[in-house]
C-alpha positions in Angstrom: 63.2 111.3 94.2 64.4 114.9 92.3 64.9 114.9 88.7 67.4 117.5 89.5 70.4 115.3 88.9 69.4 113.9 86.0 68.5 117.0 84.4 71.7 118.2 84.9 73.4 115.4 83.3 71.0 115.3 80.1 71.0 118.8 79.8 67.8 119.3 79.2 64.9 119.8 81.9 62.1 117.3 79.9 62.5 113.7 81.7 60.6 112.0 79.0 63.4 113.4 76.8 66.3 112.0 78.7 64.1 108.8 78.6 63.8 108.5 75.2 67.4 109.5 74.8 68.8 106.8 77.3 66.7 104.2 75.1 68.0 105.1 72.2 71.5 105.1 73.4 71.1 101.6 74.5 69.6 100.8 71.4 72.4 102.3 68.9 75.1 100.3 71.7 73.2 97.3 71.7 72.8 96.5 68.1 76.3 97.8 67.2 77.7 95.2 69.4 75.3 92.8 68.5 76.3 93.5 64.6 79.8 92.8 65.7 79.4 90.0 67.0 77.3 88.9 63.6 79.8 90.1 61.0 82.7 88.9 63.0 82.0 86.3 65.3 85.0 83.9 64.1 87.8 86.5 64.9 85.9 87.9 67.9 85.3 84.5 69.4 89.3 83.6 69.6 89.7 87.4 70.6 87.6 86.8 73.9 87.7 83.4 74.1 84.2 82.8 73.5 82.2 80.2 71.0 82.0 81.3 67.5 78.4 79.9 67.3 77.1 81.8 70.7 78.7 84.6 69.8 76.6 84.7 66.6 73.7 83.4 68.3 73.9 86.1 70.8 74.5 88.7 68.2 71.4 87.9 66.0 69.7 88.5 69.6 71.4 92.1 70.5 69.9 93.1 66.9 66.8 92.2 67.9 66.6 93.5 71.5 68.5 96.6 70.0 65.5 96.8 67.1 63.1 96.6 70.1 64.4 99.1 72.3 65.3 101.5 69.3 61.2 101.7 68.3 60.4 101.8 72.4 62.5 105.2 72.2 60.7 106.2 69.3 57.5 106.3 71.1 56.5 110.1 71.7 55.9 108.6 75.5 57.6 105.4 75.6 54.6 103.2 78.2 56.5 102.2 81.4 55.7 98.4 81.5 57.7 98.3 79.0 60.6 100.4 79.8 60.9 98.3 83.0 61.1 95.3 81.2 64.3 96.7 79.4 65.6 97.9 82.7 65.2 94.4 84.1 66.3 93.0 80.9 69.5 95.0 81.3 70.1 94.1 84.6 69.7 90.6 83.9 71.9 90.6 81.3 75.0 92.2 83.0 74.6 89.8 86.0 74.6 86.7 84.2 77.9 88.3 82.6 79.5 88.3 85.0 78.4 85.1 86.4 79.4 83.7 82.8 83.0 84.2 83.9 82.6 82.2 87.1 80.6 79.9 85.7 80.6 79.1 82.2 83.3 80.6 79.8 87.0 80.6 80.0 87.9 83.8 77.9 91.1 85.1 77.2 93.0 87.8 79.2 90.8 90.2 76.1 87.6 88.6 76.9 88.1 88.6 81.0 88.7 92.8 80.4 85.7 93.2 77.9 83.3 91.2 79.4 82.7 92.8 82.5 82.9 96.6 80.8 80.0 95.3 78.2 78.2 94.2 81.2 79.1 97.8 83.1 77.9 99.4 80.3 74.9 97.7 80.5 74.0 98.5 83.8 74.6 101.9 83.4 71.7 102.0 81.0 69.5 100.4 83.3 70.7 102.7 85.8 69.6 105.9 83.5 66.7 104.6 82.5 65.8 103.7 85.9 66.4 107.4 86.8 64.6 108.9 84.0 61.7 106.6 84.1 61.1 107.4 88.2 61.7 111.3 87.0 59.0 111.3 84.8 56.7 109.8 86.7 57.4 112.1 89.4 56.5 115.2 87.2 53.3 113.6 85.6 
């Protein structure tokens, strides 16, 4: 796959830098989301129609995951295997978020909007990271 579409989007010609930027953005968004779930689990739970305890636990998980992705983004050349793990985890999170709507949750209208939006965001990170990783591999 050519790196051209990716370089046009990121504004730089170094796939390594693009990968690190996408990992860093994923880390920042994930950690912020996790901190919000931890700090405001009760009001967000009511707003979204998701249990306070579940949001608290998910928040703690997201903060830890965001920190790990941030650490990976801070590496000069993030190793391919952990990056692939992040990509697969993001795809799994997005899929499980959507499945949760059908099988487990009875969300409010806000929850019906928020859950697919955050799933699409996470899937978007996975796609961008996957493209950047492929571009980096092709450039090496």
